[in-house]
N, C-alpha and C positions, 0 to 999 in steps of 0.2 A: 024682080028675082034674078039668083046669082047665077048666071050662068059660067063661069069660072071655074078652075077646079079647086077644091077645097084644101089641099093637101100646102102645105109649104116645107117648101124643102130644106128650109134654113133650120127649122124647127125639128127637126126628125133626129133622135134618138138613135143610134142603132145597138143592140145588143152586144157584150162582148164578154166573154169567160172572166170570170174573177180565176184568179192568180190563186193555186190551190198551194195552200200553206204548210208548210211541215212543221205539224204538229209532232205529239209524243203518243204513239201508240199504247193506251194506257194497259193493254195488255203484254207489251213485250216491257213493260216498266214493273208491272207486278211480278210478274217471271223471273226480273233479274234480282227484285228485293226477294223473293223466296229464294232464288238460287244461292245469295249470298247467306244470309243467313241458316241456309238450313247448311253449308258448306261451312258458317262457323261453329256452330250450336250441334252438328249431325243427327238431326231430324229428318229422318228417311218420310214421313208426308209431305212435308215442306217440299223437298227434293222431285216430288212426283208431281206437285202442285205445280210449281214450278215448269216441267215438261209440259204440261199438258195449257200450261197459259202459254208457253212458247209456240206450241204447235198451233193453237188458235191464232195464235198473233200470222204465224207462220204463214197461215191459210189464207188468211185476209192480206199477203201483202199485195201493195199494188208493183207495178215493174219500175218503175223508177224510183223507188227507194233505193237507199242505200244499203248493199248488202254488208257492211261492218259491222255494224251495230246485231244483226242478228247471228253472224259466225260468233262475236263476242260474249254473245248471250248464250250460245250451245255450248261453245268450249268451256264457260263456269259451270253449266248443268251439269254436262259430261264429267268436269274433275269433280263438280260434288258427287255424282253418283258413283265414281271409283273412289272417292274416297270414301264416303259411306261405309259401301259394302266392303271393297277389297281391302282398305288399309285396315293400320292399327285399330284394336277397340279402343272405346273408353277405360280408361284406366290403365291402361297397358306397363306405362311407366312406373306407376303408383303399387302397384304389387310389393309387398314386404317379403322378405327371403322367407320360408317357414323353418320353424323352430324344432321341427324332429327331429332334424340332423346332429344336433348338439346332443340329443337325451341319447342315443346309441355310443355305445363305451366298450 
């Protein structure tokens, strides 16, 4: 019968935490895409969807992540809101002058 210690200290492998990978947050990426598309095509539902995706990404934010991407994304969304709701309307520059002034003599 073996009376020694069955452990082999040379064969013990201690657990180490894996290094966190800097992966792209999918909600933030989709928020950026919807923000750019709604800014370019002036789609109101797109900018609201971009804001909802941004907020869901911001809620799941880790403390160690950089804030630069979140600030840039938020500024793009706010710029889209101002351009859609307070900017010039679609077709503002394409209006033809009224021909009613030429008929009056």
